[in-house]
C-alpha positions as CSV (number, residue, x, y, z in Angstrom):
1,M,0.0,0.0,-0.1
2,G,2.8,2.2,0.7
3,R,4.3,1.6,-2.7
4,L,1.3,2.5,-4.5
5,I,0.9,5.7,-2.5
6,G,4.5,6.4,-3.5
7,L,3.9,5.7,-7.3
8,L,0.9,7.9,-7.3
9,A,2.9,10.8,-5.6
10,L,5.7,10.4,-8.2
11,L,3.1,10.4,-11.0
12,N,1.7,13.6,-9.7
13,V,5.1,15.1,-9.6
14,V,5.8,14.2,-13.2
15,V,2.3,15.5,-14.3
16,L,2.9,18.8,-12.6
17,A,6.4,19.2,-14.1
18,A,5.1,18.3,-17.6
19,G,2.4,20.8,-17.1
20,L,4.7,23.7,-16.0
21,S,7.0,22.9,-19.1
22,L,4.1,22.9,-21.5
23,G,2.9,26.3,-19.9
24,Q,6.4,27.7,-20.4
25,M,6.5,26.6,-23.9
26,R,3.0,28.1,-24.7
27,G,3.9,31.4,-23.0
28,K,7.2,32.1,-24.5
29,P,7.9,31.7,-28.2
30,V,10.8,29.7,-29.2
31,E,13.2,31.0,-31.7
32,P,14.0,28.8,-34.4
33,V,17.4,27.4,-34.8
34,A,19.2,29.0,-37.5
35,F,21.1,26.4,-39.6
36,N,24.4,28.1,-40.8
37,A,22.7,31.2,-40.6
38,D,26.1,33.2,-41.0
39,K,27.0,31.5,-44.3
40,V,23.3,31.9,-45.6
41,R,23.7,35.6,-45.0
42,L,26.9,35.7,-46.8
43,L,25.8,33.9,-49.8
44,E,22.9,36.4,-50.0
45,R,25.3,39.2,-50.4
46,V,27.6,37.6,-53.2
47,E,26.9,38.9,-56.7
48,P,26.7,36.6,-59.6
49,A,30.2,35.7,-60.8
50,A,31.2,37.5,-64.0
51,P,32.2,35.0,-66.9
52,P,35.9,34.2,-67.0
53,R,37.9,36.5,-69.2
54,S,40.1,35.0,-71.9
55,T,43.8,35.7,-71.3
56,A,44.4,35.4,-75.1
57,E,45.3,38.5,-77.1
58,P,42.4,39.5,-79.2
59,T,43.0,38.8,-82.8
60,A,42.8,41.9,-85.0
61,T,40.5,41.5,-87.9
62,P,42.5,41.9,-91.1
63,A,41.4,45.0,-93.4
64,P,40.2,44.1,-96.6
65,P,42.9,44.5,-99.3
66,T,42.6,47.8,-101.0
67,T,42.5,47.4,-104.9
68,A,44.8,50.0,-106.5
69,A,43.1,51.8,-109.4
70,K,44.0,50.1,-112.5
71,L,45.5,52.2,-115.1
72,P,44.0,52.0,-118.7
73,A,46.0,49.7,-120.9
74,W,45.4,51.6,-124.2
75,R,47.2,50.2,-127.5
76,C,46.6,53.2,-129.4
77,L,47.2,56.8,-128.0
78,A,46.2,60.0,-129.6
79,W,47.5,63.5,-129.6
80,P,45.9,66.7,-131.5
81,A,49.4,67.5,-132.8
82,M,53.1,66.3,-132.5
83,D,56.3,68.2,-132.7
84,A,59.9,67.1,-132.3
85,A,59.8,67.9,-128.6
86,M,56.8,65.6,-128.2
87,L,58.4,62.9,-130.3
88,G,61.3,62.9,-128.0
89,E,59.0,62.6,-124.9
90,V,56.9,59.9,-126.3
91,E,60.0,57.7,-127.4
92,S,61.6,58.3,-124.0
93,R,58.6,57.1,-122.3
94,L,58.3,54.2,-124.5
95,K,62.0,53.2,-124.0
96,K,61.5,53.6,-120.2
97,A,58.6,51.2,-120.2
98,G,60.7,48.6,-122.2
99,I,58.9,49.0,-125.6
100,R,61.3,48.8,-128.5
101,A,61.1,50.7,-131.6
102,D,59.9,47.9,-133.6
103,Q,57.0,47.4,-131.3
104,Y,55.1,50.6,-132.1
105,N,54.4,52.9,-134.6
106,I,53.5,56.7,-134.7
107,Q,50.9,57.8,-137.4
108,L,50.5,61.3,-138.5
109,A,47.4,62.6,-140.3
110,K,49.1,64.2,-143.4
111,H,51.0,62.3,-146.1
112,L,54.8,62.7,-146.0
113,A,54.5,63.9,-142.5
114,W,57.9,62.8,-141.3
115,W,61.2,64.4,-142.4
116,V,65.0,64.4,-141.7
117,Y,66.5,67.9,-141.3
118,L,69.3,70.1,-140.4
119,P,68.1,72.6,-137.8
120,P,67.7,76.3,-138.7
121,F,71.0,78.1,-139.5
122,A,71.7,81.5,-138.4
123,D,71.3,83.0,-141.8
124,A,70.5,82.2,-145.5
125,E,74.2,82.0,-146.3
126,A,74.9,79.4,-143.7
127,M,71.9,77.5,-144.9
128,Q,73.0,77.6,-148.6
129,A,76.6,76.4,-147.5
130,A,74.9,73.4,-145.8
131,I,72.9,72.6,-148.9
132,N,76.0,72.6,-151.1
133,A,77.6,70.4,-148.8
134,A,74.9,68.0,-148.9
135,R,74.8,67.8,-152.6
136,D,78.6,67.2,-152.7
137,K,78.1,64.1,-150.5
138,G,75.4,62.6,-152.9
139,V,72.2,63.7,-151.2
140,K,69.6,64.2,-153.6
141,D,66.4,65.0,-151.7
142,I,67.3,68.5,-150.4
143,A,65.1,71.4,-149.8
144,P,65.6,74.8,-148.0
145,V,62.8,76.0,-145.5
146,R,62.3,79.7,-146.4
147,S,59.7,80.6,-143.7
148,G,57.9,79.7,-140.7
149,E,59.3,78.5,-137.2
150,Q,61.8,76.3,-139.1
151,A,63.1,79.0,-141.4
152,N,66.6,78.4,-142.7
153,A,66.5,74.7,-141.9
154,V,67.5,72.2,-144.5
155,S,65.3,69.1,-145.5
156,L,67.0,66.1,-146.2
157,G,63.8,64.2,-147.2
158,A,60.4,63.9,-146.4
159,F,58.7,60.2,-145.7
160,P,55.2,58.7,-145.3
161,T,56.3,56.5,-142.2
162,L,58.3,56.8,-139.2
163,A,60.5,54.0,-140.0
164,K,61.4,55.4,-143.3
165,A,62.4,58.6,-141.7
166,R,64.5,56.6,-139.1
167,R,66.5,54.9,-142.0
168,Q,67.2,58.3,-143.7
169,L,68.4,59.8,-140.4
170,E,71.0,57.0,-140.0
171,K,72.1,57.6,-143.5
172,S,72.5,61.1,-143.3
173,R,74.5,60.8,-139.9
174,A,76.7,58.2,-141.6
175,L,77.4,60.8,-144.3
176,G,78.7,63.1,-141.5
177,F,75.7,65.2,-140.8
178,S,75.9,64.8,-137.0
179,D,73.4,67.6,-136.5
180,A,70.6,65.9,-138.5
181,Q,67.4,65.3,-136.7
182,M,64.2,63.6,-137.4
183,G,60.5,64.4,-136.6
184,P,57.1,65.4,-137.6
185,R,56.8,68.2,-140.1
186,P,55.1,71.4,-139.0
187,N,51.4,71.3,-139.3
188,S,51.2,67.5,-139.8
189,G,48.1,67.1,-138.2
190,N,46.9,64.8,-135.2
191,A,49.1,61.8,-134.2
192,S,48.4,58.3,-133.1
193,L,50.7,55.9,-131.2
194,V,50.0,52.3,-132.1
195,I,51.6,49.6,-129.8
196,A,51.9,45.9,-131.1
197,E,49.9,43.3,-129.3
198,S,52.9,41.4,-128.3
199,V,53.6,44.2,-125.6
200,P,52.2,43.1,-122.2
201,E,49.5,45.3,-120.7
202,A,51.5,45.9,-117.6
203,R,54.0,48.2,-119.9
204,L,51.1,50.0,-121.5
205,A,49.7,51.1,-118.0
206,E,53.0,53.0,-117.5
207,L,52.0,55.3,-120.4
208,A,48.6,56.5,-119.2
209,A,49.8,59.0,-116.7
210,G,53.1,61.2,-115.9
211,W,53.2,63.3,-119.1
212,G,54.2,66.8,-119.3
213,R,51.8,69.6,-119.1
214,G,49.2,69.6,-122.0
215,R,50.9,66.4,-123.4
216,T,48.6,63.6,-121.7
217,P,47.2,61.3,-124.5
218,T,43.6,60.1,-125.0
219,P,42.7,56.8,-126.3
220,C,42.3,56.6,-130.2
221,G,38.8,57.5,-131.1
222,G,38.2,59.4,-127.7
223,H,37.0,56.0,-125.8
């Protein structure tokens, strides 16, 4: 009987303690346990990571190749007129471009437009002495120039083509006329330079620019 009373007393004590504990739990809110709270707050502050930057040097995009303006490759060039100085410049340019004398021809508008001549002398007496010397050497095609810009010059022959005039110039110099010259006769009309098909276009392009003032050619026919 005593044991029963003791058990009942112990049971009352346990019930009382449980009731007190439950009351305390209801009267005072319990803070939730923060699981790794400090780490959570740190993660909230971290900004999204930027994508990794490449350490390789940026490759420059090559610029498109520039195409140089192509010079016209004319095989026939024209001038409204041609004199001895102009002929000299034309032949000098042709030689510089590597174009031989047998690879081109220069045509003038008038017939017998080329001549070989002795440049103007100081007066008519000096001109006549030169004519006599030419006759003594067997030259037959001789004519004095009486007027114009070539007054007191002596003609040693007129020819229809540049090639024939060249040959006469060589003969005249071989006879001792070292001062003999060759060129277009005055007022021979327009001139055309015709270049053989065998000449590469790269050489023709060198003739399109760089001429003296007022001497730039145009394509034959104006095209």
